N, C-alpha and C positions, 0 to 999 in steps of 0.2 A: 774816762770811765772805766775802762777794764782795769786798770791799777788799783783803782777804788776796790772794784770787786774782789781782786787778788788778795787785796790787804784784808777785806773783811772776811775772806773764807780762810787765810793764815789766821788771824784773830780768834775766829769760831773754832778751828782745829785745836788751838792752842789752848783756848777756855775749855774746850770738851775734854782735852786730854787730861786737864790738871783738876776737873771737878769729878768727885767721889759720886759713884751711883750704886744702888743697891736693888734687890729684888723682894717683894714679896708674894708667897705663895700659900696656898691654902686648899680646902675641899668644901663645898657647901652642901651641907645635909640637913635633912629633915630632923628636927629635934625629938619628934615622936617614933616615927618608922625607923629613923637612922638610914634611910635611902636617901642616894646622892641627887642631887636636884642638878640637872642640865639647864642650860640657857638662862642661868640667875645672872642678873646684872651686878656688877663689882665695880663702884666708883670709889675713886681717891681723892680726897677734896683738901684742899688747904687748909689747915685749923684755924688759921686767923680770919680768913675773908670766904670760905666754903666755896672758892672757885676750884672748878676741875683740874686737877693734875693729869689723871690718866683714868682709864676704865676698860673694862673687857666684859664679855661675857663667858661663862663657865661652859667648859666642853661637856661631852656625853657623859662622863662620870662625875661631873660637878668641880673638876679641879680648875684653878685658874693660877696663873703668874703674872706679876707686873713687875716689868723688867726696868733697868735703866732708871730708878727713882732716885733722886738726889737727898742728901741727908737732911732731916728736918722731921718737924710736928705735922701729922697729918690725921684727917678724919676718914676712916672707912665706911662707905655705905653698902649693905647688902639687900638688894629688894628683888622681890619674885611675886608676881600675881598671886593673891589668896593668901600670902605670907606677910606678916609684920616687918616693917624694916629692921634692919639690925645696923647699929650705929657702934665704931669701935675706936677709941683713941689709939695712934700708933706714933711712937717716938722711934724714928729710924735711924739706926747708927751703924748697922751691918744688914746682911741678907737674913730675912724674916721667914720662916716657917709656922703659920697661923695653925697648922693642923687642921682638924674637923671645926668648920665653922656652922654652928648650929642655927636655924631659923624657924621659927614656929609659926603656924598656921594662925591665921586672924580669927579672934573668937567669935561665935556667935551666940545668942539667947534663944534662936529660934528651935522649937522642940518639933519632931517630926514634920519637918519641912526639908525637901532636898532641893538644895540652890545650886544650880548651874549657871556659869557665868562663863563669858567669853572676854578677852582682854578688849579694854577700852582703845579706840582707835587713835586718842589723843586728850590733849589737855589744853585748857585756855589760862594763861596769866598775862595781864594787863595787855598789852599790846602783841604778846607773842603767843602764837599757836602752835603748839609741837603735836606731830603726828609720830606714832609708832609704826615704822616701816613696816615691821611684819605682822601689821594687822592688815595689811592690804595687799592681795595675792597677786603676784605676777608670775609668768611663764620666766624660766630660770636664767634665759639668756636676754631677758627685757633690760631696756635701758632706764637710767633713770627717770627720763622724761614719761615712760609709760606710767610710772610709778607716782609722780608728781601730779599728773592728770587725773588722777584716781582720788586725788584730795578733796574733800568738801570746798567749794568755793573757788575751787582753781578750774580757769576753762582756756582754752584754744580759741582766741578771736583774731579772725582775719590775720593768721599768722603770728599774731604776739599772744604771748602766754601771760595770762591774767589771773590775780590773786583778789578776791574780795573786790573785785571791780576795779582795782587798778593794774598797770604793766607792772611785770616783774623786769627790774631792769639790773639787778647783780644776783651772781650765786656766790655762795661762799661753800668751801669745804673745810669742815672743821674750823670755823672762824676766819678761813684765809681766802683772798680773792682765787677765783677760778676762772681762767680765760676773759679777764677784764669784765666787760659788761655783755659780751657775747653770750646771751642766755642758751641758745640753742645748743651752741659748740661744746659748753660746759656739760649740759645735761644729757648730751647723745655720747659724751665720753666717758660716762659713770655707769656700770653696770647697776641695776637695781638692787642685787645680792649683797653688795657691800654696806648699804645704807642701814643704820640702825634705827634714827629718827631723821625728821624733818621739821625744822623750824620755819616760820613765815611770820616776818615783822618789819617794822618799819625802821632801818637802818639809820642812826643820826649820823650827822657829820663828823669828820675829824675835829673840827673846831669844838662842836658839842661834847665830844666825847672826852675832849682834854679839858674844857672847862666846867663840865657838870652843868652848864647853863643850855636848854635847848634853843637852837638858832631858827628852827622850823626847816631846816635842809635836810630833807630824809628821802631814803630810795627803798620801795618795796624790795624787800630781800627774802630769798631763799638760804638757809643755812643747812647743808646737808652733813647731819653728822655721821661717820661711817662707825662699822662695828670695829671695837678695838683687835679682834681677830683678824681684820683684812686691811691693817694699817701697816703690813710687811710683807709684799710679795710683787707678782708682777701679775697683771691681769689686763684683758681686751678683748677687741675682735679684729679681725682679718676677714675681709670679704672680696670677692671678683666675679665678674660676671661679663657674659657677652650676648649678643642677641640680635635678631632680625633688624635691617634698616643700618646696620653697622653701628648697633647702641651698645655701650660698652659701661663698665663701673669697676674699678678698683680702688677700695680705702681700706684704712686700718686706724684704729686707736689704741694705744699701747699705753699703760699706766706702771710705773715702777715706783711704788711705795715703799720706803724705809722710816717708818715712824714719821717723824716731823720731816725729813726730805722726801719729796715727791716730785717727779717727774711725768708728764704725760706728752706723748706725741700723738698728734693727728697728722693724717694725710688722706687725700683724696683726689682722684680724676674720673670724669664722667661726662657723658652727654645726655644723660637723662632729666635733665633740670633740678637735680640734688646740689641745692646751694652750699650745705655744709655736710661732714660727716654724719652717718645716721647708722645706728645700731640695730635700728627696727626694721624689718623686711616690708614692702610695700609701702615705705615712707615716702611721699612725695611733698615736701615743706608742709605738713600738717595739713594736707586736704585744701590749702590755699593755692590755687592756681597762679603759676606766676606768668607774668607778660612776656611771650616770647618762648624761642628754644635754646637753652642755655647749656654752654660747655663750660665745667668749672674744674681747677685745679687749686688745691689747697696744700698748704703746708704749715703745721701750728705746734708750737711747744709751750707749755706750760710748767712752772718750776715754784716751788716754795720750800723754806727751809728754817730752822733756827739755828744761828749761828751763837752757840754759848748759851748763857741765860739772858742777855741783854738784846740780842740783834734779831729780829723777824724779818724775813724778806719773800717776796713771791712777786711774779713777772710773768708776762706772757709775750709771746711774738707770734704773728699770724701774717702770712702771705697768700694772697688771692689772686688768681688769674681767671677771668671770666669773659666769655663772648656771648652776646645776646644778641639774635635774629628776632627782631620784632616786627609786626604788622598789625597796624591797629586803626580803627574806623571809628569816628567821634561824630556826634550829634551835639550842637552847643545852641541853646536858646539863650539868648541877650535879654537882659532887662534894659527895656527901651522907654521912652517918654511917650511913646504913641501906641495906641491899640494895633497897630499895623505888625509891629515886631520885628525882627530881624534874626535868622539863624544863621548857622555855620556848621559845613560838613568838612570832614578832612579824611582821607586816607593817606597813611604814612608807612614806610618801611625805614628800618633803621638797622644797621650792624654796628655794634658797639662793643670793643675791648676795653677791659679794666684791668688793671695790674695794681693792688693795694698791699702796702707793707703797714703793719701796727704793732707797736711795743708798748706795752704798759708796765709799770713797776712800784712796789710799795715797800718801803724799806722803813722799818721801825726800831728807833734805837730806846731802849729804856736804860738812861744812863745811871738812874739810881732810884730810889723809891720816889721821888720827889720831881724829877726831871725826864721828859721823855721828847724825843725828836721823831716827826714823822716824814717822810720825803715820799713824793709821789709823780714822777717824771713820765711823760706820755708822749709819744712821737708817731706821726704816720705820713705817710707818702703815697699819693695815688697819681697813676698815669692812664689817661683815657683816651681812646681815639675813636672818632665817630664819621660813620659814614650813612648819610641820611638822606630821604628824599620824600616830599609830602605835596598833594594836590589839595588846595583848600579853596571853599566857595561860600561866598555870603550872598543870601537871598532875602528880598523882603516880598511883600504880597504885589508889588509890582514887576517881580521878577528879578534875575539874577543881577546883582550889584556890582561883584568883582569875583576873579577868579585867580590864583598864583599857582605855579608850578616851580618847586622851589628844590634845591639839591644842596648838600653842604658837606664838607669835609673838614674835620677839625681835630687838632691835636692839644689837649688840656693837661697841665701838670700842676699839681697842687702839694704843698709842704707845710706839716702843722708840728708845732714844738710846744708843750704844754708842761710846766711845772708848778706844783705846790710843794710848800714847805712849811710846817707848823712845830711851834716849839711851846711847850706846856710846862708850867712849872706849880707844884703846890708847897704851899707854905705850912709851917706846923700846925697853924690854926685849920681845923676843919672845915671846910666850904671856902676859905682863902685862896686864890688861885692867880695866876698870870699866864696868857697865851698870846703868842706873838704869830702871825702868820703872813706867808709872802706868795704871791701868784703871778707868774709870768706867763706871756704866750706871745709866740711869733708865728707868721703865717706868710706864705709865698704863694703866689697863684698866676700862672701864665697860659693863657689860652689863644692860639692862632686857628683860625678859620678860614675857607674859602668857599663863597657861595654864589650861585647864580640863580636867579629868580627872573622866570618870565611871567610877569603879571598882565591882566586885561581886565581892563575898567569897562563895564557896559552902559553906564549911565553918568551923564544924560546923552553922550554919544560914545560909541566904543573906541578904545583908546588902547594900544599896547606900549609896555614900558618894560625894558630888559636891564637887568640889575646884575652886575659882575664885579665882586668885591672880594678884598681881602681884609679880615678883622684881627686885631691884635688887641687883647687885654692883659695888661699886668697889674696884679694888686699885692699890696705887701701890708700886714697890719703887724703891730706890736702893741702889746699892753701889758701893764703891770697893777698891781693892786697889793697894798700891805695895811695891816690892821693890828691894833692892840686891844685886848680885853682884860679887864680885872673882874673878879668876884670876891663878894666880902660877905659873911653870914650876918643875917641881923636876926636876933632872937634866936628861938630855940628851932624853927620851923621855915625862917626866912633866908633868901639870899638875894642880892643885889647885884647887879653886872653894869659897868662903864664900859663903853668901847667906843674905839674912833679909828676910822680908816680910811683911806685916800687912794685913789687910783685914778690911772689915765688910760685912755685907748686912743691910739693913732692909726688911721688908715689913709692909704694913698692909692688912687685907681686911674689909671689911663687907659682911655680906649681909643684906638686910632684906627678908622676906616678908610681905606684905599681903594678907588676905582681902579679896576686892572683895565689897563690899555692893550696889552699882548698877551698871548696865550702863554708864552713862556715867563710869566710875572716878572720880565726885565723893566717895563714900563707902568710904573703904577703911580697915581696921583692923588693926595691927600683929599679926602671929602671932609671938609671943617664942620659942615653941617650936622656931620655923624661921629665926630670926634671930639674929645673932651679930656681935660687932665683936671682931677678934682682931689683935694684932702678934706679930711675931717679929724677934729679933736675933740675928747669927750673927758672932760676933767670933773671928777666928782670927791666930795669930802662929806663925811657922814660921821654923825654923834649920835651915839645912842644910849638909853638909861633904861634899864630892865628891872622887874621886882618879880621873885619866884618865892611861892609860899607851898609847902609841902606838909601834909597829914598822911595818916597810914592808908586811907583811902581816896584822897584827894589831892589834886596839884592844880595849882592857879599860877598863870605866868601871865604880865602885862608888860608890853615894851613899847617905848615910843621913841622914834628914830628922826632925825633933822636930817635931810640932805642937800646939798647946794651943789647945783651941777652946771658946768659951762661947755657948751656945744659951740665950736668955732669950724665953720666950713669956708674953704677957701676954693677957687677956681682958678687956674694959670691960665688953662688954653679952651677954648678959642678967646674968650672975653675976660680979663682978670677981675674978680670982685671976690669979696670977704662979707661974713654974714655970722656976726656973735649972737647967741642968745643965753640968758642966765634963767635957771629953773631953781626953785625952792619949793621944797615939798616936805610934808609931815607925814611919817609913814608909821601907822601905830599896828600894833600885833597883841592879840589876847587868845592865850590857850587854857584849855580847860579840860582836865581828865578826872575821871571819876570810876573808882573800883567799886561796884556793887558788891562783887563777891570774888573769890578767886578765879571764878570761870566766868564773870560778866563785867564789862567794862564800855565807857562811853569816853568818846573824846569830840570836843567841839574847838574850832580852829576859826579864828580871823585874822587875816592878814592883809596888807596893802603892799604894792610893788609898782615900780617905775620901769619902763623899758624904753630904751632910746632908738632911733632909727639907724639900721644900718647903710654904710657906705654907698651900697646897692641902689637903697632906697632915696639916697640923697643926692646922688650924681645925676646930672641933667643930660648925659648923653642919651641920644635916642637908639634903642634897640630896634633895628628891623628885621630882625630872624624871621619874622612873619610879615611880609609886606602889607598885609590886610589889616594887622593887629599890630601897631607901633607902640612900644614901651619907653617911658622915661621917666626919670626920677624928680625929685622935690626937693631942694635944699632948705625951704621954709618949714620943713616937717618938723614937730614938737614931739617929745617924749610922752607916751601914753600913761596914764595910771589907771592901776587897776585895783578892784575891792572884791576878796574872796572869802567867803565862809563855807567851811566843811565840817560835816557831820558824820561820825563814825561810831557804830555800835556792834558790839560782839558778843555773844553768849554762847555757852556751849556746856550740856548737861553731860559728864563724863559716864554716869550710869546707864544712859540710854545712846549716847553718842548722837543725839538731835544737836544742832548748831544753827545759828542764825547770823549773818552777818547783813548789815545796813550801812551803806554808803550814801550820801547826797552832797552835791557841791554846786555853789551858785557864785555867779561872777558878773560883776559890771565893770565894764571898761570906759573910761572918759578919754578922749582924744585917740582913740583906737587907730592904727595906720591901716585905713581901708582903701580900696580902688575909686578914682574917678573915671569914668569913662567918658570920652566925646566921641560921637557917632557924627561923622561929616555929612551934612543934607545936601552940601554942595562943595566942589573943590575948594578947599580951604588952605590958605599958606601958613605953615608953622614957622616959626623962628628957625632961622638959618636958610629959607628957601624952600625947605621942603614941602611938597603940596601933598595934602591929604584929600586922597579922591572921594568921591561921593560913595558912602556906605562903609568906607574904611574907619578904623578906630583907632584912638590914641589912649592908652592907659596910664594913669599917674597916681601915685601914691597921694593920699590927703589925710590930715586929721578930722574925724569924725565922733559925734558921741553917740549914744545910744546901744552900744554893744552889749549884750545880755546873754548869757547861756546857763542854763540849769540841766544836771544830770543826777540821775540817781540810780542805784542797784540794790537788789535785796538777793539773798540767798540763803534757802532753806536745806539743810543736808540730814539725813538720816539713813540707819541702815534699813535694808529688806531682808529680813530673816529668813523668808519664804523661800528665796532663791540666792540668798547668800550673797546679796549685792548692794551696793551704795547709791542711795537716790539723790541727786541735787536739782531743785528746783529754782529757778532764778528768773529776775525778770526788772525791768527798769523804765523810767521817763525820762525823757530829755526835750530841752527846749532850746532853740538858739535864735537869736535875732542879730543880724549882720547887716549894718550899715553900709550903704554904697551910694555912688553919686553918677549919675546920668545925665549929661548936657545940663550940669550945674543945678539938677534937681535932685533931691535927698530920697533915697529909697531903702527900704527894708525889705530882706529876704527872710523870712520867718519860717522855720521848719519846727514840727512837732514828731516825736517819736515814741511810739510804745514795742517795747520788746519784751519776750520771753522766751522760756524754753526749758529744758529738762535734760538730764543726762544720768544714765545709769551704768554703773562699771562694776563689773563682775568681781567677786571676791570668792569665789568658790574654790578653786586649787590651782596648782601650777600646771596642770593637764588643760585647762580650758581658759580662755581669758576674752571678755568682750567688753565693748564700750558702745552704748547706742546714745545718741545726743541729738536734739533738734531744738532749732531758734529760730523764732519769726520774729519781724518786726513791720510795723505799721507807719507810714512815713505821711505827713501831710504839707505840702509845702506853699506859703502863699507870700505874694509880693504885693506890696503897698503901691506901688508905682504903675504896674500894669498886672491886672488881675488876669490877663488870658493865660498868665505863667502859672496859675495855681494848679498844683497839681497833688495827687495822691498816688502812692506805689508801695507795693508790698512785696517781702522777700522772706523765702524759708529756705533754711539749709539743714539738712540731715545726715549724719553719718552713722555707719554702722562699721566697727572695725573688730574682727574675730580672729583669734588665734586658737587651733583646737590640735592636740595631740590625740589622733585618731586611734593609734594602735601601735605599739612597740617602735617608737621613735618616727612614725609617718605623721606629718604634720600638715595641716591645711591652714591656710590664711586666707582673708576675705576682708576687703576694704572699700565701703560703698559711701559714695558722697552725692547726694541729689541735691538740686537747687531748683527753687522755683521764683521768678520773677515775674510781676504784673504792674502794669501803669506806667511804665516805661517807654521811650520813643518807638516809634513804629520801626520793626525789624531787631529791637534791642531785647524784647521780651524771650529770652531764650531760657527753657527749660532743659536742664540734662541731668543725666546720671553719668557719673564717673565710676567705674567699676575696675578695681583692681584685685587679683588673685594669683595664690601659688600653691604648690603642692611640693613639700620637702620631704625628706627624709634623713633624719639624725643617724651619723656615722660612728665609727670608732668606739672602742669599748665603755668610755666615759661619755659618749655622747654629745661631745663638744663639737664636733664637725656636723656641717648639712649640706646637703646638695639639693636645691629646689629649681623648678621651673616657674617662672613669673610671666604674668602677662599684665600690661599696664592698658587702661582703656579699653576694655574687652570690648565694649558695645558700640565704641568710636563716636562719643557724645560729648567729650570733654569739650568745655567753653568757658569763657572768663568774660564776663559782662557785669559794669559796675556803674554806680550814677553817683555823680561828684555835685555839690551844692557850694556855690560861692556866693560873693557878696553882688557881682553883675552877671552871673549865667548860671544856669542850670545844664549838667552836662553828662550825658551816656556815652560809654565808651565800651568797645570789645576788641578784644587783641586775640591774636592767634596762641595758640597753646601746644603742648606736646600731643602727639597721635599715638594711635596703640603700636605697640612691638612687644615681644616675645624675649625673654631672655633666660639663660642657664646661668646659674652663679652657685658659688661655693662658699660657704663662711666658716669659721672658726673661732672658738671662744678660748682665750687662754685663760687660765685659772691655775696661780700658784702663790701660796700663802704659807707663810712658816711662824705665825704667830697665834697661838690660843688653841689650834688644833693640828694635826698632822694631816697630811694628804689623805691617807687611808680613812681617818675620821670625815673629814671633808667630802670624799667621795660617796661615803656612806649617807651621809646627811644629804648631799646633791641627789642621789640616786633612789634613796627609800623614802626622802620626805620626813625623816623622823623630827627634823627640826623645826616641824610647822605645827607638831602634835598640841601643842599648848595654847594655840591660839581657838 
């Protein structure tokens, strides 16, 4: 691999050396007053397709210079709020000085009326929403995450960033991947001040981008467009602190940008539950309490560059070492076929150490105007060590059923390699294309564990059982898939796609359980009842025909796919057997997009999908990790078939900055893979001679019909002029129907949820920043088999985040998180207020340094309580959390830019706020 990289570097350097480039400079001025205009936007576009080549913002005197522009024909666009856009054709063959570039104010016919306008926060075009970053005020040292969370329709929900009701899965910077799919790391490694604008859209797959035919595979994506005068320099943040109870923190994020070549380094070590580097003081994983007390060490690197005119490369590497000491209590009510019910309580303690390596890369080679290759390799390795213990007890109305005291030590290793390569060719006839793709994956997993369990069974008579075992699991999986797609234009507005693909997935899993006969492990005996050697092959072939029809405002796409799949299961040990099944499925898809106006659009999608069972679900080996709740697989499982319809509506008024987002999705799944629970009413012998004592359970996956879910989300955003802030109001309805099976009786857990909330984000100045949010949820759960489990519960979470420069660099920060729970199990309705606070002082002449005193959980009320609903039980959990500590910390913001303005101008811009006057 490194030789290929060196070759690409050499070729890129060679091409750069032989490609002539020139500069374009000028000065933007008011055509009437002849005054210079600072902060005007200058864009350089390709003359042929209007794609942006370069761009920048004029400096305080209106001057601009675009450098390293290759010879060719371009279209220059100059824009500024309140002025007419200026377009100028440019034929670049040498360095070009445009002199004074005059732009005129927008004409108005209103007489004796004074118009005062503020800059619009953003615009909407089709499925892309673009926001102007400088329309949202943040403090000078804020991260990109602080800025993004101010955008309408963007929320942090349970630690995941959501936009328009869907999780953000990818961050791009100037159109290039940034730290793979690690959204938090990406946003914390960029300061808000380098951002020009932010786009939120649905990123199509590489296949769709090459063919021009939408395959429905999309990722909710944020693309951060940086300011042109911030694309060359070094910037970042360094922080360190030490506090009470030996709490410590040291971290750094350093960016080195040189136009297209960009390198970002991040490092972190701490024992205060920070999972990723954070540029924001008081950050505690975005107010979502983690399970346990966590030590984390991180090293990360992100790289992107363009090698010549044809090769674009980006990649990231992340190493993470984490230790978590977790203490948890849970209360579980099982679905049973009788009214007497059965409950399970558990108290556990676990120390887990993880080491993870992750590498992602994307290489794009534009061979020529008609041929392109995309190569995306990914590698990960994970090493996990576990030392855990728990005490569990099952009870019914007759009293205690059973009890277990369990200890476990395990060492787990996982390796995964995943590669995707795409080749796209466009023919001379517009709309005619050929796309070929290949995907491969390889995975290896080895788990070794030693466990001891002391089990007591109380009914019908008390009996003691001791289990002392060594368990090894070896799994390997290999898969490949290749496909070819051909598109052909039909008429003026139509396009047809014909596609064929074939793939195979091969999984092998060996589980061996040994009874330990001696403490030194020299004498062990294989337990054949708990051991198994199993293999699975899943071969699929698909042929698809699709038609797409486009008008100026409307697009309709219809596809029909026929899939032939064969699932081969084979067991080698303990008893050989083979089972083959064939599935034939028709998978239709319909997509409809309508553009009512430039700022309003509607999308309706209907699609179908099949999902094959995993090797863990198929393998019949019995897992007795919890001797009171055994688990096994089912080789007779079929693939599931789902129908989904999705509705999305977006509208935005650029004059009032009011926006609506509406999202709704419904899904019905046939043959869903659910759980079957067998609760022994008396001692029962299982295959292999295992005895399931009274009250103990055996869980097994089965295919069941009746799964349904629906969820919706509505968001309304508007500015609040009287307090210079932005209001976001949102809400949603959801319904879920989960089938399960208890002692061969069908059961449905039905849950309904109503949620609503609001947030207010300040837009006052760079001296004060606050965000207030609250969200409520009402939940109603019913069970068709056992109405005694019917339950209603309520949750409210409220957060206040405040940063305020009180006087001459003296800064106060407050982070309040309040949670209310009601309707949970006894002892779990914990209401708490988590209060984090700090007082700091900006230091140095440019105020880039800061010394601060921080306190976490000032009131000592931090807690973490959750409710989980599954097809066979309802569960409440409470885990230990980080408690109060004090910390003295120092941080420094590195800022060094070298394009668009010099450091003297930059310091004047930061320290005086002149650059914000036009907002």
